[in-house]
Each structure stands twice: as C-alpha cells, then as structure tokens.
C-alpha positions as CSV (number, residue, x, y, z in Angstrom):
1,M,-34.6,-22.0,50.2
2,A,-38.2,-20.9,49.7
3,T,-40.3,-23.8,48.2
4,L,-44.0,-24.1,47.8
5,E,-45.5,-27.3,49.1
6,A,-47.2,-27.8,45.8
7,H,-43.8,-28.4,44.1
8,K,-43.5,-31.6,46.2
9,H,-46.7,-33.1,44.8
10,I,-46.5,-33.5,41.1
11,S,-49.5,-34.7,39.1
12,P,-48.7,-38.0,37.3
13,D,-51.1,-36.8,34.5
14,S,-49.9,-33.3,33.7
15,G,-46.4,-33.4,35.3
16,Y,-47.2,-30.1,37.1
17,P,-47.6,-29.4,40.8
18,T,-50.9,-29.9,42.6
19,V,-52.1,-27.6,45.3
20,I,-52.5,-28.9,48.9
21,H,-55.3,-27.4,51.0
22,S,-54.0,-25.3,53.8
23,S,-55.6,-27.5,56.4
24,F,-53.5,-30.4,55.2
25,N,-50.3,-28.5,54.4
26,P,-48.0,-29.3,57.4
27,K,-46.1,-26.0,57.1
28,I,-49.4,-24.1,57.6
29,K,-51.5,-26.3,59.9
30,N,-48.7,-26.9,62.4
31,W,-47.7,-23.3,62.8
32,V,-48.8,-21.6,66.1
33,P,-48.5,-17.7,66.1
34,F,-46.6,-16.6,69.2
35,E,-48.0,-13.0,69.5
36,P,-51.6,-11.8,70.0
37,T,-53.5,-9.7,67.5
38,R,-52.7,-6.0,67.8
39,E,-55.0,-3.8,69.8
40,P,-56.1,-0.4,68.5
41,I,-53.8,2.5,69.5
42,E,-54.0,6.3,69.3
43,P,-50.8,7.4,67.5
44,P,-49.2,10.7,68.4
45,K,-50.1,13.8,66.3
46,D,-48.5,13.5,62.9
47,R,-45.3,15.4,62.7
48,A,-46.4,17.0,59.4
49,F,-48.8,19.2,61.4
50,F,-45.8,20.9,63.0
51,A,-44.2,21.7,59.6
52,D,-43.9,25.1,57.9
53,P,-46.2,24.7,54.8
54,E,-43.5,26.3,52.7
55,K,-40.8,23.9,54.0
56,K,-38.3,26.7,54.0
57,A,-35.9,24.9,56.4
58,L,-35.8,21.8,54.3
59,F,-35.5,23.5,50.9
60,T,-32.8,25.8,52.1
61,T,-30.6,22.7,52.4
62,A,-32.1,20.3,49.8
63,K,-32.5,20.6,46.1
64,R,-36.0,19.4,45.0
65,T,-36.8,17.7,41.7
66,D,-40.3,16.3,41.2
67,L,-40.0,13.1,39.2
68,T,-43.6,13.0,37.8
69,E,-46.6,15.3,37.9
70,S,-48.5,13.1,40.3
71,I,-46.0,11.4,42.6
72,G,-42.4,11.2,43.6
73,T,-39.8,13.8,44.6
74,L,-36.0,13.5,44.6
75,L,-34.1,15.5,47.3
76,E,-30.4,16.1,46.6
77,D,-27.5,17.8,48.3
78,V,-28.7,16.6,51.7
79,Q,-28.0,13.9,54.3
80,L,-30.9,12.6,56.3
81,S,-28.5,12.0,59.2
82,M,-28.0,15.8,59.4
83,L,-31.6,17.0,59.3
84,S,-33.0,18.9,62.3
85,E,-36.4,18.1,63.9
86,Q,-37.9,21.0,62.0
87,Q,-36.6,19.7,58.7
88,L,-37.8,16.2,59.5
89,D,-41.3,17.6,60.1
90,E,-41.2,19.4,56.8
91,L,-40.0,16.1,55.2
92,A,-43.1,14.4,56.6
93,L,-45.3,17.0,55.1
94,L,-43.6,16.7,51.7
95,V,-44.0,12.9,51.8
96,S,-47.7,13.2,52.7
97,E,-48.2,15.6,49.7
98,R,-46.0,13.8,47.1
99,G,-46.4,10.2,48.3
100,V,-42.8,9.2,48.2
101,V,-39.5,11.1,48.5
102,F,-36.1,9.7,47.4
103,F,-32.5,10.3,48.4
104,R,-29.2,9.0,47.0
105,D,-25.7,8.4,48.6
106,Q,-26.9,8.5,52.2
107,D,-24.6,7.8,55.1
108,L,-27.3,6.5,57.4
109,T,-26.6,3.5,59.7
110,T,-29.4,1.2,60.9
111,D,-29.3,2.8,64.3
112,Q,-29.5,6.3,62.9
113,Q,-32.4,5.2,60.7
114,V,-34.3,3.9,63.7
115,K,-33.6,7.1,65.7
116,I,-34.9,9.3,62.8
117,F,-38.1,7.2,62.5
118,E,-38.7,7.4,66.2
119,H,-39.3,11.1,65.5
120,F,-42.3,10.3,63.3
121,G,-44.3,8.1,65.7
122,I,-44.5,4.7,67.3
123,L,-42.3,2.0,65.9
124,D,-43.2,-1.7,65.8
125,K,-41.7,-3.8,68.6
126,H,-39.3,-5.0,65.9
127,P,-38.0,-1.5,65.0
128,H,-36.5,-2.6,61.6
129,I,-36.8,-5.5,59.2
130,T,-34.7,-6.7,56.3
131,I,-36.3,-6.4,52.9
132,K,-35.1,-8.5,50.0
133,G,-36.2,-8.8,46.3
134,S,-38.0,-11.5,44.4
135,T,-36.5,-13.5,41.6
136,S,-39.2,-16.3,41.4
137,D,-41.6,-16.7,38.5
138,Y,-44.5,-15.0,40.2
139,R,-46.8,-15.6,37.3
140,Q,-46.3,-19.3,37.7
141,D,-46.3,-19.2,41.6
142,A,-49.8,-17.6,41.4
143,V,-51.2,-20.9,40.2
144,Y,-50.2,-22.6,43.5
145,T,-50.5,-19.8,46.1
146,P,-53.5,-17.6,47.0
147,W,-51.5,-14.4,47.7
148,P,-50.1,-12.2,44.9
149,L,-46.4,-12.3,45.9
150,V,-45.4,-9.1,44.1
151,G,-48.8,-7.4,43.9
152,W,-49.5,-3.7,44.5
153,H,-49.9,-3.1,48.2
154,A,-49.7,-0.7,51.1
155,D,-47.6,-2.1,54.0
156,T,-49.8,-4.3,56.2
157,S,-53.0,-2.4,55.3
158,F,-54.9,-5.1,57.1
159,E,-53.8,-3.8,60.5
160,I,-56.3,-1.9,62.6
161,N,-53.7,0.8,62.7
162,P,-51.9,0.5,59.4
163,P,-48.6,2.1,58.9
164,S,-48.3,5.8,58.1
165,Y,-44.7,6.5,57.1
166,S,-42.2,3.9,55.9
167,M,-38.5,4.2,55.0
168,L,-36.3,1.8,53.1
169,R,-32.6,2.1,52.9
170,M,-30.7,-0.1,50.4
171,E,-27.6,-1.8,51.7
172,N,-26.9,-4.2,48.9
173,H,-28.2,-4.0,45.3
174,P,-27.6,-5.5,41.9
175,P,-26.5,-3.0,39.1
176,V,-29.6,-3.8,37.1
177,G,-33.0,-4.9,38.3
178,G,-34.8,-4.8,41.6
179,D,-36.6,-1.5,41.1
180,T,-39.6,-0.5,43.2
181,A,-42.6,1.3,41.8
182,W,-45.2,3.5,43.7
183,V,-48.7,4.6,42.6
184,S,-50.5,7.6,44.0
185,Q,-53.8,6.7,45.6
186,Y,-54.7,10.4,45.4
187,G,-54.3,10.0,41.6
188,L,-56.3,6.7,41.6
189,Y,-59.2,8.5,43.2
190,D,-58.9,11.5,40.9
191,A,-59.0,9.3,37.8
192,L,-62.4,7.8,38.7
193,S,-65.6,9.2,37.3
194,D,-67.8,11.1,39.7
195,T,-70.2,8.2,39.7
196,Y,-67.6,5.7,40.7
197,K,-66.2,8.1,43.3
198,R,-69.7,8.3,44.9
199,L,-69.9,4.5,44.9
200,F,-66.5,3.9,46.5
201,D,-67.1,6.7,49.0
202,K,-69.9,4.6,50.5
203,L,-68.0,1.3,50.7
204,H,-65.6,-0.5,53.0
205,A,-62.9,-2.8,51.7
206,V,-62.0,-6.1,53.3
207,H,-58.2,-6.0,54.1
208,T,-57.0,-9.4,55.1
209,S,-53.7,-11.0,56.1
210,R,-55.1,-14.6,55.6
211,L,-53.7,-15.1,52.1
212,Q,-50.3,-13.7,53.0
213,Y,-50.3,-15.8,56.2
214,D,-50.8,-19.0,54.3
215,T,-48.3,-18.1,51.5
216,I,-45.5,-17.1,53.8
217,L,-45.8,-20.3,55.8
218,D,-46.0,-22.4,52.6
219,L,-42.8,-20.7,51.2
220,W,-40.7,-20.6,54.3
221,G,-42.3,-22.7,57.0
222,V,-42.0,-19.9,59.5
223,G,-42.9,-16.3,59.6
224,P,-46.2,-14.8,60.8
225,S,-46.0,-14.0,64.5
226,R,-49.7,-13.1,64.8
227,P,-52.9,-14.8,63.8
228,P,-54.4,-13.8,60.4
229,I,-57.1,-11.0,60.6
230,D,-59.7,-9.4,58.4
231,T,-60.3,-5.6,58.9
232,H,-62.9,-3.5,57.1
233,H,-61.5,-0.1,56.2
234,P,-63.1,2.6,54.2
235,A,-62.6,2.0,50.5
236,V,-61.8,5.7,50.3
237,R,-59.8,7.2,53.1
238,T,-59.2,10.8,53.9
239,H,-55.6,11.8,54.7
240,P,-55.4,13.5,58.1
241,V,-52.7,15.9,57.1
242,T,-53.7,16.9,53.5
243,G,-57.5,16.4,53.8
244,L,-57.3,14.7,50.4
245,N,-59.2,11.5,49.5
246,A,-57.2,8.4,48.5
247,L,-58.5,5.1,47.0
248,N,-57.8,2.7,49.8
249,I,-57.7,-0.5,47.8
250,N,-54.7,-2.7,46.8
251,E,-54.4,-6.1,45.2
252,G,-52.1,-7.5,47.9
253,F,-54.6,-7.5,50.8
254,V,-58.1,-6.4,49.6
255,T,-60.4,-9.3,48.7
256,A,-64.0,-7.9,48.8
257,F,-66.4,-5.1,49.6
258,P,-68.7,-6.3,52.5
259,E,-71.7,-4.1,51.5
260,L,-71.9,-5.9,48.1
261,K,-73.0,-9.4,47.0
262,K,-70.2,-11.6,45.9
263,A,-70.6,-11.2,42.1
264,E,-70.9,-7.5,42.5
265,S,-67.9,-7.4,44.8
266,D,-65.8,-9.6,42.5
267,K,-66.4,-7.4,39.5
268,L,-65.8,-4.2,41.3
269,L,-62.5,-5.5,42.7
270,E,-61.5,-6.7,39.2
271,F,-62.1,-3.1,38.0
272,A,-60.1,-1.6,41.0
273,N,-57.1,-3.8,40.2
274,F,-57.3,-3.0,36.5
275,H,-57.5,0.7,37.5
276,I,-54.3,0.3,39.6
277,H,-52.4,-1.5,36.8
278,S,-53.4,1.1,34.2
279,A,-52.3,4.1,36.3
280,D,-49.1,4.9,34.5
281,D,-49.8,8.6,34.8
282,H,-49.8,8.3,38.6
283,L,-46.7,6.0,38.9
284,V,-43.1,6.5,39.7
285,R,-40.4,3.8,39.3
286,W,-37.2,4.1,41.4
287,K,-33.8,2.6,40.4
288,W,-32.0,1.7,43.6
289,A,-28.3,1.8,44.4
290,V,-26.4,1.2,47.6
291,G,-27.1,4.2,49.9
292,S,-30.4,5.1,48.3
293,V,-33.3,5.8,50.5
294,A,-37.1,6.1,49.9
295,M,-39.6,7.4,52.4
296,W,-43.3,7.0,51.6
297,D,-46.7,7.4,53.0
298,N,-48.8,4.2,53.1
299,R,-52.0,6.3,53.5
300,C,-51.8,7.7,50.0
301,T,-49.6,5.3,48.0
302,I,-49.3,1.6,47.1
303,H,-46.1,0.0,45.8
304,R,-44.5,-3.2,44.5
305,A,-41.0,-4.5,44.1
306,I,-40.4,-5.3,40.4
307,P,-39.3,-9.0,40.1
308,G,-36.1,-9.8,38.2
309,K,-33.4,-12.3,37.5
310,Y,-30.7,-10.8,39.6
311,P,-28.7,-13.2,41.8
312,N,-30.3,-14.3,45.1
313,G,-29.0,-12.3,48.0
314,S,-27.8,-9.4,45.9
315,R,-30.7,-7.1,47.0
316,Q,-31.1,-6.2,50.6
317,G,-32.4,-3.2,52.5
318,V,-33.6,-2.1,55.9
319,R,-37.1,-0.8,56.4
320,T,-38.5,1.2,59.3
321,T,-42.2,1.9,59.8
322,V,-44.5,3.8,62.2
323,F,-48.1,3.1,63.0
324,G,-50.8,5.5,61.7
325,E,-54.3,6.4,62.6
326,K,-57.3,4.0,62.1
327,P,-58.4,4.8,58.5
328,Y,-61.5,7.0,58.1
329,F,-63.5,8.7,55.4
330,D,-64.5,12.4,55.9
331,S,-67.4,13.6,53.8
332,K,-65.7,17.0,53.8
333,G,-62.5,15.5,52.1
334,E,-61.9,16.3,48.5
335,G,-59.9,14.9,45.6
336,R,-56.6,16.5,44.7
337,E,-57.8,17.7,41.3
338,E,-61.0,18.9,42.8
339,R,-59.0,21.0,45.3
340,E,-56.8,22.4,42.6
341,T,-59.8,23.4,40.6
342,R,-61.5,25.0,43.6
343,V,-58.4,27.0,44.6
344,A,-57.9,28.2,41.0
345,T,-61.5,29.3,40.9
346,E,-61.3,31.1,44.2
347,Q,-58.2,32.9,43.1
348,S,-59.7,34.0,39.8
349,H,-63.0,35.0,41.4
350,P,-62.1,36.3,44.9
351,K,-65.0,36.8,47.3
352,T,-65.9,40.4,48.1
353,N,-67.6,42.0,51.1
354,G,-69.1,45.3,50.2
355,G,-66.7,45.7,47.3
356,I,-63.7,44.8,49.5
357,V,-61.8,41.6,48.5
358,V,-61.6,39.2,51.4
C-alpha cells in the first residue's frame, strides 16, 4: 500500500501530517540506485521518414476520424497486429502529425506489442512496464510531496534522450473513470503571442527527475533504478519529422529556466503551467476500455491520467516506449498555424518565372 512518510508524523497541534526532509526520510536516504545514469545515444532514423506522406497503405485498411481539430485521431476497422511495416511507418507519421492515435478492440498480446515497437526504435532494457491509475487525493498529497503526482508530463522528459513514441494497451479497466488526456505542444506553441514565442525560443527548461525520485521512494519505498538527474533541454523543440515547433515544457518535470533569475523563472513557469491547463482547444480526452490502445509522440504532446475513485487494481495497462533524439531547436522551424498560413498564401499566390507558374 502506497503511504507517504508524512502520514506517520501527525502534528499534535493541527492533527495533520508533517513533512519529513528527504535527508531524514528513511525510505529516501537509504535507497541506493542500482543502475548508472544513461549515456547519450544516437537513435535510428525515425520510421516516419520512410512513410508515404499520403499514408495510402494505412488508410486503405483503416477508417480515420479526427477527434478534435488540434490533436487526436481514431483509427477503426484495423488490427495493429496485422499491420505491415509500411503501414507501421505511416502510423508513425500520423502520430507525429496528430500527436496521439487511438484504437479499440485490439487483439494484441504483450509480446506482439513489444515486437511492433521494436520496429520504431530502441526499447528500454525493460521493454514494457505496467501502468496503473491513481485514486489518491492528489490535491491533498501535494501538500506533503514535491512532485505533482498527476501533473501534465511527457514521459521521462528529463532523460538526455527522452522517449519519442509510446504505446499504452489497456488490459483491465473500470467501466467509468481512469481516462487519459493529451495536450498538443504544437498547439501550445501556436497559442502564444509572437513576443512570447521569441522569448521561449531563446530559453532552455530544466527537466529534472529529482522530485519524482523522492516522491516515488516516499510512496513505495522502492522504485528509481538510476540516480536523479537534471537536464537542460530547449524550451521550444523542433520536431525532426514535421519540422514544427512544440512548447517543450510540462509541470511534471520542468522546474526552472536557467537563463533567468529565480523570480523571473518562477513567474514564467507559473504562466507556462497556466497556459497548459487552459488549453482546452488543444486537448483530447480518451475513455479507455479493455483492448483499447493509444500511441502518442512525447516530442509534441503532454498527457495526464485523470484521477478517480474507481477500485484499486481495476485499471492496468502495458506501456512500451522507444528512445528519441536529443531535443533541439531549429531556427528554421515554424509553428503549425504559421505553416498553414504560409502554405495557403503560396497556393493563392503561386510564384512565377517569366510568367510561368513554378
């Protein structure tokens, strides 16, 4: 049973838990990570680069329904277990464009899921992990733990090589509750004013695992296999496949902007988190069922599991993830809306060369 150390130390004055400093919390200070910090890697070329831009092989089989304007697509009448390598490449391209793609009633086994994801790149040494839901009072837990347990995040964004694609397949799920929501980081970037875009373009964000490290140990007493790390990634990253800029900030792992002084950094981070939480026009919320699958791109989306009061143990899924490139910002990258405007302008005013349209 997950229990925060603070719940063992009740104030005689207020009757509420008191926080124990991590250096004096036995569950944290006595833990010795058993794996080294990861070294940088050069992942293989993204499979989306091998795809037909029109995705004819995939859409010949699958029925496409976009769930919102900004993010999320449902593919029906298709089994992931039956897709060819060409169709998987086209799926990767669709995911990099739409952020997250959903499937229902899939017949995948864990072994098949791992085999499919080996096609997309380098898997972690633990090729799959079990994902469960949260039924704790996260608003109250936030008083006693430094890490936002159900905050918006991209999977392990603190890694030197954060994940690119992830897939979650649900094996057990309550009839109501336990949804997951995703927000488009393309959309978050688009929604900024030009002035704020220029500001974030010049900054790095501190992505850290320190808060998660302490919180996981405090809750369960075991967990993190590697020492906590801080990594400075561009606050705006350019997606290698689409060439689009995405706001590379999340409340789960980003704590500061190193180029700024603390008061400046705190206020800008406060704005960034507000910006995320107010992005209903760039959000999709998925209602799970047994056999449902979601595949998303951590380079252009953030997500969170919606807490609920469903029974403990009633929500369980299997996640596979592959490593991506080291995040970078390309000054030639552009926002999604900026590109749409540019393309529309070019189509309505085609260039000419001596009176010949080129």
